[in-house]
C-alpha positions in Angstrom: -14.2 -8.0 -11.8 -12.8 -10.1 -8.9 -12.0 -7.7 -6.1 -11.5 -9.9 -3.1 -10.9 -13.6 -2.4 -11.3 -15.5 0.9 -10.7 -19.2 1.4 -7.9 -21.7 2.3 -4.4 -21.3 1.1 -3.5 -24.5 -0.8 0.2 -23.8 -1.6 2.8 -21.1 -1.9 5.2 -20.6 -4.7 8.0 -18.0 -5.3 5.7 -15.3 -6.6 2.1 -16.6 -6.3 -0.2 -18.6 -4.1 -3.2 -20.9 -4.8 -6.4 -20.1 -2.8 -9.2 -22.6 -2.7 -12.6 -20.8 -2.5 -15.3 -23.4 -2.0 -13.7 -25.9 -4.3 -12.4 -23.4 -6.9 -8.7 -22.7 -7.0 -7.4 -19.2 -7.8 -3.8 -18.5 -8.7 -2.9 -15.1 -7.2 0.4 -13.3 -7.8 1.7 -11.4 -4.8 4.8 -9.3 -3.8 7.5 -10.7 -1.6 6.2 -8.7 1.3 2.7 -10.0 0.9 3.9 -13.5 0.6 5.8 -13.2 3.9 2.6 -12.0 5.6 0.4 -14.9 4.6 -0.2 -18.0 6.7 0.8 -21.5 5.9 -0.9 -24.0 3.6 -4.3 -25.2 4.9 -5.0 -22.0 6.8 -7.7 -19.3 6.1 -6.6 -16.4 4.1 -8.2 -13.3 2.5 -6.7 -10.9 -0.1 -8.0 -7.9 -2.0 -7.4 -8.6 -5.7 -6.9 -6.8 -9.0 -7.6 -8.7 -12.3 -5.3 -8.0 -15.2 -7.1 -8.8 -18.5 -5.3 -9.1 -21.8 -6.2 -10.8 -25.1 -4.1 -13.9 -24.2 -3.8 -13.6 -20.4 -5.9 -13.4 -17.2 -3.9 -12.8 -14.0 -5.0 -12.1 -10.5 -2.8 -10.0 -8.2 -3.3 -10.0 -4.4 -2.9 -7.4 -1.7 -3.3 -7.4 2.1 -5.0 -3.9 2.1 -7.0 -1.6 -0.2 -4.2 1.0 0.1 -1.7 -1.5 -1.4 -4.2 -2.4 -4.1 -4.7 1.3 -5.0 -1.0 1.9 -5.2 -0.7 -1.1 -7.5 -3.3 0.3 -9.8 -1.6 3.8 -9.8 1.9 2.4 -10.3 0.7 0.5 -13.3 -0.7 3.7 -14.8 2.9 5.0 -15.1 4.6 4.3 -18.5 7.2 1.6 -18.1 5.6 0.1 -15.0 3.9 -3.3 -15.5 2.4 -5.6 -12.9 5.8 -7.2 -12.2 7.5 -3.9 -11.6 4.6 -2.7 -9.4 4.9 -5.7 -7.2 8.6 -5.2 -7.0 8.2 -1.7 -5.7 5.5 -2.7 -3.2 7.5 -5.6 -2.1 10.5 -3.4 -1.5 8.8 -0.5 0.2 5.3 -1.6 1.3 2.3 0.7 0.7 3.3 3.1 3.5 6.9 3.3 2.1 5.6 4.0 -1.4 3.3 6.8 0.0 6.2 8.3 1.8 8.7 8.0 -1.1 6.3 9.6 -3.6 5.2 12.3 -1.2 8.8 13.3 -0.5 9.9 12.9 -4.1 12.4 10.3 -3.0 13.0 8.5 -6.3 16.1 6.8 -4.9 13.8 4.8 -2.6 11.7 3.7 -5.6 14.9 2.8 -7.5 15.8 0.4 -4.8 13.2 -2.0 -6.1 14.4 -4.8 -8.3 14.4 -4.0 -12.0 13.6 -0.3 -11.5 16.0 2.1 -13.1 16.5 5.8 -12.2 14.5 7.2 -15.1 11.5 5.0 -14.3 11.8 5.8 -10.6 11.8 9.5 -11.4 8.8 9.2 -13.7 6.9 7.3 -10.9 7.5 10.1 -8.4 6.7 12.9 -10.8 3.5 11.4 -12.2 2.1 10.2 -8.9 3.1 12.9 -6.5 -0.2 14.7 -6.6 -2.0 11.4 -5.9 -0.1 10.5 -2.8 -2.3 12.5 -0.3 -5.5 10.7 -1.3 -3.9 7.3 -1.0 -2.3 8.2 2.3 -5.7 9.2 3.6 -7.2 5.9 2.6 -5.2 4.3 5.4 -7.7 5.6 7.9 -10.6 3.8 6.3 -11.4 0.5 8.1 -11.8 -2.6 6.0 -15.4 -3.9 5.7 -16.9 -7.1 4.7 -18.9 -7.0 1.5 -22.7 -7.2 2.0 -24.0 -10.7 2.7 -20.6 -12.2 3.4 -20.9 -14.9 6.1 -18.5 -17.6 5.1 -16.4 -18.6 8.2 -13.3 -18.5 6.0 -13.8 -14.7 5.4 -11.6 -12.8 7.8 -12.9 -9.6 9.3 -9.3 -8.2 9.4 -6.7 -8.1 6.7 -3.7 -10.3 7.5 -0.9 -8.1 8.9 2.8 -8.6 8.5 4.5 -9.0 11.8 6.7 -6.1 12.8 10.4 -6.7 12.9 12.0 -7.1 16.3 13.0 -3.8 17.7 10.8 -1.8 15.3 9.5 1.5 16.5 5.8 2.1 17.1 4.0 3.6 14.1 1.6 6.5 14.0 -2.0 5.5 13.6 -3.5 5.7 10.1 -6.2 7.9 11.4 -3.7 10.4 12.7 -2.0 10.6 9.3 -5.3 11.1 7.5 -6.5 13.7 10.0 -3.2 15.6 9.8 -3.4 15.7 5.9 -7.0 16.9 6.1 -6.2 19.6 8.6 -3.3 20.9 6.6 -5.3 21.0 3.3 -8.1 22.8 5.1 -5.6 25.4 6.2 -4.9 26.1 2.5 -1.7 24.0 1.9 -1.4 22.2 -1.4 -2.1 18.5 -1.1 1.3 17.6 -2.4 3.1 20.0 0.0 1.0 18.7 2.9 1.7 15.1 2.1 5.4 15.7 1.9 5.4 17.5 5.3 3.4 14.7 6.9 5.7 12.0 5.5 8.7 13.8 6.8 7.1 14.3 10.2 6.2 10.6 10.3 9.8 9.7 9.7 11.0 11.9 12.6 8.2 11.1 15.1 6.6 7.8 14.1 4.6 7.5 17.3 3.1 11.1 17.2 -0.6 11.6 17.6 -2.7 13.9 15.3 -1.9 17.3 17.1 1.8 16.5 17.3 1.9 15.4 13.7 0.2 18.6 12.6 2.5 20.8 14.6 5.6 19.0 13.2 4.3 19.3 9.7 3.6 23.0 10.2 7.1 23.6 11.5 8.5 21.9 8.4 6.4 24.1 6.1 7.0 27.4 7.9 8.9 30.0 5.9 12.7 29.8 6.6 14.7 32.9 7.5 
């Protein structure tokens, strides 16, 4: 299994790139969002990868983070979602957007991806809702080099997509993970906690851990 590639980007196409790793060229399919985050030809690049194996086909798919890769694998476990549909969803929403949409049960957000109909979008939300908290918590885990990696082309940080002009500051991944952990330790169901944290993130994207927990608790407090 090829789990990560690091080398020089040789060329970019509409839906894939060619990465040269010590003289071997790998064709890697990526989402629109990932493609926009990658550097130009001739520059160093590193991507986490997932290998699709079929009787007549071998395809590599590339991701800028382990969270994005995990969502790709989970999305493909849903009936009706293949690799192309998964990349369309990730390209439209990004991994954080997918986490939030599924945690909140917002199938309309998933439906916004190209080629995704309402029934498929609803199926994605229903089947993956209980898995959202674990993937959201993965955001706090720092990326690490594999043992023995010393190639100068291997990057120690995952390429990041530049934030749009005027974009608001985002809560740190650690705060999101810590808030989820705290709420589940208090006895809240993982799905309920994830939905509350996702809503709180939308309302206060620059909140620290205590503020995020307080906001989520207010959202889950009994009404009336």
